[in-house]
C-alpha positions in Angstrom: 22.9 -1.8 -5.3 19.7 -3.8 -5.3 17.2 -2.9 -2.6 16.1 -5.7 -0.3 12.5 -7.0 -0.1 10.7 -6.8 3.2 7.6 -8.6 4.6 4.2 -7.4 5.6 5.1 -6.9 9.3 8.0 -4.6 8.4 6.2 -2.5 5.8 3.1 -2.3 8.1 5.4 -1.0 10.9 7.0 1.5 8.4 3.6 2.8 7.4 2.2 2.6 11.0 -0.6 0.4 9.7 -2.0 -3.0 10.8 -0.5 -5.9 8.9 -4.0 -7.1 8.0 -4.7 -3.8 6.2 -1.5 -4.1 4.2 -2.3 -7.7 3.3 -5.7 -6.7 2.0 -4.2 -3.9 0.0 -1.6 -6.3 -1.4 -4.2 -8.9 -2.4 -6.3 -6.2 -4.2 -3.2 -4.7 -6.0 -3.7 -1.4 -4.2 -0.1 -1.2 -2.8 3.0 -2.0 -4.8 4.0 -5.6 -3.8 5.1 -9.0 -5.1 3.8 -12.3 -4.0 6.7 -14.8 -3.7 5.3 -18.2 -2.9 2.9 -17.6 0.0 4.6 -14.4 1.1 3.9 -10.8 0.2 7.1 -8.7 -0.3 7.6 -5.0 -0.6 10.3 -2.5 -1.4 10.3 0.5 0.9 11.2 2.9 -1.9 8.3 1.7 -4.1 5.8 2.0 -1.2 7.2 5.4 -0.2 6.8 6.6 -3.8 3.2 5.2 -3.8 2.4 7.2 -0.7 4.1 10.4 -2.0 2.2 10.4 -5.3 -1.1 10.2 -3.5 -2.3 6.8 -4.7 -2.5 5.6 -1.1 -5.4 8.0 -0.6 -7.4 6.5 -3.5 -10.1 4.0 -3.0 -10.6 1.0 -5.2 -13.0 3.0 -7.3 -10.4 5.7 -8.0 -12.1 8.3 -5.7 -10.4 9.8 -2.6 -11.4 7.7 0.4 -13.6 9.6 2.8 -14.6 12.2 0.3 -18.0 12.7 -1.2 -18.3 12.8 -5.0 -20.3 16.1 -4.9 -17.2 18.0 -3.8 -18.2 18.4 -0.1 -16.0 16.9 2.6 
């Protein structure tokens, strides 16, 4: 069975995030998504896998967000 696509509001609620943050991530290609017309769509399973593999903690530069590059937190 094919999984349904959901919108920004639903995925933001699922992630306990602001819709504006999810929209920014979608526009930058940070979060798995598809743009259909003017709307961003998401599959919960793809977003959950993205969170589980740790990519959600990565910044746009490939470094962990909030971490210093010299190894100190």
